[in-house]
N, C-alpha and C positions, 0 to 999 in steps of 0.2 A: 431715663425712663424708669419709673418705679416698678419693682418686680410685681407688685400687686395689679398692675394694669396689663399684664401679659396673660393671654389665654392660650393653652395648648389644645388643639382640636385633633384628636386621633382620627386618622383616616383622611383628613383633608389633604395633607401632603406631609408625610412623615418627616419630622425634624424641623418643620417650619413653625414659627411662632406667629400668632395673630394678635394684634392689639385691638381692643374694642373700637369699632369705627362703624357708624351706621351707614356710611357710604361705601364700605368695602364690598367688592365683587370678586369672587374666586372663579377660577377657570378650570379646576380639576377637582373631582370629587369621586370617592369610591364608597359604595353602599356597604357598610359593615353589618354583620349579623346582630340581631337583637336577642338571639337565642343563646342560652347557656350551653357551653360545651359544643358549640357548632363546629362542624368540619365541612370541607368542601366535597362535593360529589356531583356526578352527572346524572341528570334526570331526563327521561324522554318527555318531550313536550306533548301537548294534547290539543285536539280540536274542541274538546268539551269542557276542559278545565284550564283556567288561567291561574298560574301561581301568583300570589299577591303577598306583599309585605310592606309595612310602613317604614319610613326612614325620616330622620330629622336633618334638616338643612339649616345650620345656624347662621349662614350668611347668604347673600344674594349669589346666585350661580349663573354664569353665562357659559353655554356650551354649544359646540357645533356637531359633535357626534357622540355616540354611545359605543362602548366596547364590552364584550364578554367573550367567553371561550366555549367552543363546541368540541366535544370529543368525537362526535359522529355527525356528519352532515345529513341533510334530509331534503327530499324534494318538496316537502310541505312548508319549508321556510320557517321563519320565526316572526312573531309580532311582539312588540314592546309597547307598553302603555304607561302613562303617568296620570294619576288622578290627584285632585286636591284632597285634603283631609276630609272635606265634606262630601266628596265623591264625584266632582265634576271632572270629566275627561279633558286633559290638557294636551295629550300627545298620543298618537296611535300610528306607529310606523311598522312597516313590513320589510323583511330582508331575506334574501337567499341565504342559505347556511351551508358552508363547507367546513370540514374539520379544521380546527385552528382558531385563530383570533377572528372574531366576528365584529366588524365595524359597521355601524348604522348611522347614516347621515340624518341628523335631527337637530337643527338649530333652535334654541329656545333660551329664554331667560326666566329663571325661577327666583322668586323672592324667598327670603328665609321663612321656614315653617315646616310642617309635616306633610309628606306626600306618600301616596301609595304607588309602588312599582309593580307592574304586572308583566308576565312573560308567558307566551303560549305558542303553539303551532299556528301558522298563518292560514294554511289552506290544505286541501286534500293532498295526500302523498305520504312519503315516509317521514316519520317523526325525527327531528334532530334531537340529539342529547346535548343539553346546555348545562354549564356549570352553575350550581346553586349552593347556598348554605343549607346544611341539613343537621337535624338534631333528633335523637331518639327520646329526648326529655320533653314530651308533649305536655305533661301535667303542669310544668312550671309556666307554660306560656298560654295554653289554650283551654285549660280546665279551671274551674273556680273563678270564671269570669263573671263579674256582677251582672245582674239583669240590665239590659239596655246599654251595655258596654261592648265595643267591637273587639273581635280577635285581632291581634296585631300581625299575624301571618296565617296563611292557609291558602284557600283557592276560592275562585268565583266560578259559577257555572256559565258557560258560553255556548254558542251554537256555531259550528263551522269555522271556528277560529276568529270570529268577529267579536271585538270588545264592545261593551255597551257604551252609550253616550254618557252614562252616569251610573254610579253604584250607590247603594245604601250600605255604608260600612257596618251597620249593626245587623241588617237582615241578609245581606248578600255574601258575606265572607264566612266560609265553612272551615271546620277543623280537619286537618289531615290526621290520620291515625294509621299506624302507630308512630310514624315519623312526621316531623315538620320540615317544610322546604321553604326557604326564603329566596326570592330572586336576588341576584347580585349583578351589579353593572358599574361601569366606570363612565363618568360624564367628563368629557374633555373638549377643550377648544382647539 
């Protein structure tokens, strides 16, 4: 195999090489930050704001569950959502949250493309603290955005922990200040 036909995809599975193949389906994916100088941190979830961030999926992905990490459980639980780049809701799942690894059953097949990942508190109760990517360099991501272009990370307004059936990526995504927060999640079969 020629070296020029090998593609390394950071975050898909460290150390694994993928060859270009239109029929390739992966079964393990971790959402990496799009923010410069991002670090991990724990953020209390909210019933009125769903954190949202875009991610690129270069191959078809088949998964059975989602995992993330909580430093503090909460009786309000967590809600995870996936939207297409255009804003159509593909997935809306709720889970109880205890401290430690949070595993959410959610079988789905995603085609390659861009998706919005959302994370929020699911219902009334104490807010869980969930691991997110964070950066204090807001100006590089969310300012100087051309008119009519979406923000790539931020939040959407919600009511009572309910995600909308669709979003308008240009009108509905708002900037966090002074810090940016991007949801992170691992998709696994």
